[in-house]
C-alpha positions in Angstrom: 31.3 0.0 -30.3 34.2 -1.1 -28.0 35.7 -4.5 -28.0 34.4 -6.8 -25.2 37.0 -9.1 -23.7 35.1 -12.3 -22.9 37.3 -12.9 -19.9 36.9 -9.4 -18.5 34.8 -9.4 -15.3 33.3 -6.0 -16.2 31.6 -4.9 -19.4 28.5 -3.2 -18.1 28.2 0.2 -16.4 25.2 -0.6 -14.2 26.9 -2.6 -11.4 26.7 -6.1 -13.0 30.5 -6.6 -12.8 31.0 -10.2 -11.9 30.4 -13.5 -13.5 27.9 -14.3 -10.8 26.2 -11.1 -11.5 25.9 -11.9 -15.2 24.6 -15.4 -14.4 22.0 -13.8 -12.1 21.0 -11.4 -14.8 20.5 -14.4 -17.2 18.5 -16.5 -14.7 16.1 -13.6 -14.1 15.1 -13.6 -17.7 13.4 -17.0 -17.1 10.9 -15.5 -14.6 7.5 -15.3 -16.2 9.0 -16.0 -19.7 7.5 -18.5 -22.2 9.8 -21.5 -22.1 12.1 -22.4 -23.5 14.0 -19.2 -24.1 16.4 -18.7 -27.0 20.0 -17.5 -26.6 19.2 -14.6 -28.8 16.3 -13.6 -26.6 18.6 -13.8 -23.5 21.2 -11.6 -25.1 18.6 -9.1 -26.2 16.8 -8.8 -22.9 19.9 -8.7 -20.7 21.9 -6.4 -23.0 24.9 -8.7 -22.8 27.1 -9.2 -25.8 25.9 -12.3 -27.8 29.2 -14.1 -27.3 29.1 -13.5 -23.5 25.4 -14.7 -23.3 26.2 -17.9 -25.2 29.2 -18.6 -23.1 27.3 -18.0 -19.8 24.4 -20.1 -21.0 26.7 -23.0 -21.7 28.3 -22.7 -18.3 24.8 -22.5 -16.6 23.9 -25.8 -18.4 27.1 -27.4 -17.3 26.5 -26.7 -13.6 22.8 -27.8 -13.9 21.1 -24.4 -13.4 19.7 -24.5 -16.9 18.8 -27.3 -19.4 19.2 -27.2 -23.1 16.1 -27.8 -25.2 17.2 -28.0 -28.8 18.8 -24.6 -29.4 17.0 -22.9 -26.5 17.1 -23.2 -22.7 14.8 -23.7 -19.6 15.4 -23.8 -15.8 17.4 -26.9 -14.8 16.8 -29.5 -12.1 19.3 -27.9 -9.7 17.2 -24.7 -9.6 14.1 -26.8 -8.9 15.9 -28.7 -6.1 17.1 -25.5 -4.5 13.7 -23.9 -4.8 12.1 -26.7 -2.9 14.4 -25.9 0.1 13.2 -22.3 0.4 10.6 -22.5 3.2 8.9 -19.2 2.1 6.2 -19.0 -0.6 7.1 -18.3 -4.2 4.0 -16.2 -5.0 1.5 -13.8 -3.6 -1.2 -16.5 -3.8 0.9 -18.9 -1.8 1.8 -16.3 0.8 -1.8 -15.3 1.3 -3.7 -18.5 1.1 -3.0 -20.0 4.6 -3.4 -16.6 6.3 -6.7 -16.1 4.5 -7.9 -19.5 5.6 -7.3 -18.7 9.2 -9.1 -15.4 9.0 -12.0 -17.1 7.1 -12.3 -19.9 9.7 -12.1 -17.4 12.6 -14.8 -15.0 11.2 -17.0 -17.0 8.9 -17.1 -14.0 6.5 -16.0 -13.6 2.9 -12.3 -13.2 2.7 -10.8 -11.9 -0.5 -7.5 -11.0 -2.1 -7.6 -8.5 -4.9 -5.3 -6.5 -7.2 -5.9 -3.2 -8.9 -5.6 -2.5 -12.6 -6.6 0.6 -14.6 -8.9 1.9 -11.8 -10.6 -1.5 -11.3 -10.3 -4.2 -8.7 -9.7 -7.7 -9.8 -10.4 -10.5 -7.3 -7.7 -13.2 -7.5 -8.9 -15.3 -4.6 -12.2 -15.5 -2.7 -13.0 -17.7 0.3 -16.8 -17.5 0.8 -18.4 -17.5 4.3 -21.3 -19.8 4.9 -23.6 -17.1 6.1 -21.9 -14.3 4.1 -23.6 -12.7 1.1 -23.2 -14.4 -2.3 -22.0 -11.2 -3.9 -21.9 -11.0 -7.7 -18.1 -11.2 -7.4 -16.2 -14.0 -9.0 -12.5 -14.7 -9.2 -11.2 -12.6 -12.1 -14.3 -10.3 -11.9 -13.7 -6.5 -12.0 -15.2 -3.8 -9.9 -14.7 0.0 -9.8 -11.8 0.7 -7.4 -13.4 3.8 -5.8 -16.4 1.8 -4.7 -14.8 -0.9 -2.7 -12.6 -1.2 0.4 -10.0 -3.2 -1.6 -9.8 -0.6 -4.3 -9.6 2.3 -1.9 -6.6 0.6 -0.1 -4.7 0.1 -3.4 -5.5 3.7 -4.6 -4.4 5.1 -1.2 -1.0 3.4 -1.3 -0.5 3.5 -5.1 1.4 6.1 -7.2 -0.2 9.6 -6.8 -0.3 10.0 -10.6 -2.4 6.9 -10.9 -4.9 8.3 -8.3 -5.0 11.5 -10.4 -5.9 9.5 -13.5 -8.6 7.5 -11.7 -10.2 10.6 -10.2 -10.1 12.5 -13.5 -12.7 10.0 -14.8 -16.4 10.1 -13.7 -16.8 8.1 -10.5 -19.8 5.9 -11.0 -22.5 5.8 -8.2 -23.3 2.2 -7.3 -25.3 2.8 -4.2 -26.5 6.0 -2.4 -23.3 5.7 -0.3 -20.7 5.4 -3.0 -18.2 8.2 -2.9 -18.4 10.0 -6.2 -16.9 13.4 -5.4 -13.2 13.5 -6.2 -12.3 15.8 -3.2 -14.2 13.6 -0.8 -12.5 10.5 -2.2 -9.0 12.2 -1.8 -9.9 12.9 1.8 -11.0 9.3 2.3 -7.7 8.0 0.7 -5.7 10.2 3.2 -7.6 8.6 6.1 -6.9 5.1 4.6 -3.2 5.9 4.4 -3.1 7.0 8.1 -5.2 4.0 9.4 -3.7 1.4 6.9 -7.2 0.1 6.5 -10.2 1.0 4.3 -13.9 0.5 5.0 -16.7 -0.2 2.6 -19.8 1.1 4.3 -22.5 -0.1 1.8 -20.7 1.8 -1.0 -20.5 -1.2 -3.4 -23.8 -3.0 -2.5 -26.7 -1.7 -0.4 -26.5 -4.4 2.3 -22.8 -5.2 2.4 -19.9 -3.8 4.4 -16.3 -4.7 4.4 -12.7 -3.8 5.5 -9.4 -4.2 3.6 -5.7 -3.7 4.3 -2.7 -3.5 1.9 -0.2 -6.2 1.1 3.2 -4.8 0.1 5.9 -6.4 -2.0 9.6 -6.5 -0.9 10.2 -3.2 -2.8 7.6 -1.4 -0.8 5.0 -1.1 -3.6 1.4 -2.1 -2.9 0.7 -5.5 -4.5 -2.8 -6.4 -3.3 -5.6 -5.8 -0.8 -6.8 -8.4 1.7 -10.4 -8.0 2.7 -13.3 -9.2 4.8 -16.9 -8.6 3.7 -20.3 -9.5 5.1 -23.9 -8.4 5.5 -24.4 -5.0 7.1 -25.3 -5.5 10.7 -23.8 -9.0 10.8 -20.2 -7.8 10.5 -18.7 -5.5 13.1 -16.1 -3.5 11.1 -14.4 -2.1 14.2 -13.9 -5.6 15.6 -12.5 -7.2 12.5 -10.3 -4.3 11.2 -7.3 -5.3 13.4 -7.6 -8.9 12.3 -7.5 -7.8 8.6 -4.6 -5.5 9.2 -2.7 -8.2 11.1 -3.4 -10.8 8.3 -2.3 -8.4 5.5 0.9 -7.6 7.5 1.6 -11.4 7.9 1.4 -11.8 4.1 3.7 -8.8 3.5 6.3 -10.3 5.9 6.2 -13.7 4.2 6.9 -12.0 0.9 9.8 -10.1 2.5 11.2 -13.3 4.0 11.2 -15.1 0.7 13.0 -12.1 -0.9 15.6 -11.9 1.9 16.4 -15.6 1.5 16.6 -15.6 -2.3 18.1 -12.3 -3.2 21.5 -12.7 -1.4 22.0 -15.9 -3.3 21.0 -14.7 -6.8 21.9 -11.0 -6.8 25.4 -9.5 -6.6 26.2 -6.8 -4.1 26.1 -3.4 -5.5 
């Protein structure tokens, strides 16, 4: 193992070549971590030499970006103060909530936000319409992805290998209209990709229809699906599909804006 000069600006071969770059790398380890984080955990997760990690942590404490808690560290007051100045939301929920509220108020239908995991849809937010069906869906509840508009959207824009794995399993029939043939589902997903919207035509429940559109992260991967659902005959899918597409696009843009404000500050140029 070569000797690392602690004053040398470059000791990694992946582009993190400046002190600011190393500081950024360290700060990123606090995202989603259980706080406080030990110096050893920072060194391990960043790949920085232990001496460099300790020195950088001390410097980040000195300038107020981190705080010391015993022998470990947590984000400092300066990071909180700077974070409050960022006008964009800091999470998918925050980005989506106000746009969902507008769509909910304008239509009176159920408006949902869902993510996909292991071939199942997980609803993370539901705004229920007054006259909309009280579906047996709850926040955190799971549903087969192939049998819902939200699931079809996320399959359509997700990795092809994931679609292959999902279609390799038996596709459960929930109503007479559920798509259970893998080839028919592939053709449906291709239509969804072209239209950027998926329909649920009584495929999950006999009397319920819906429409969903994808929400993308700043890196272009599909993060979630935003949907409207209501009683068949009471909801005009062709009328609301543009509103759902526009709302999902607005959430995607908010997430992009947040990234464009934060990334130039925290990340070094490569």
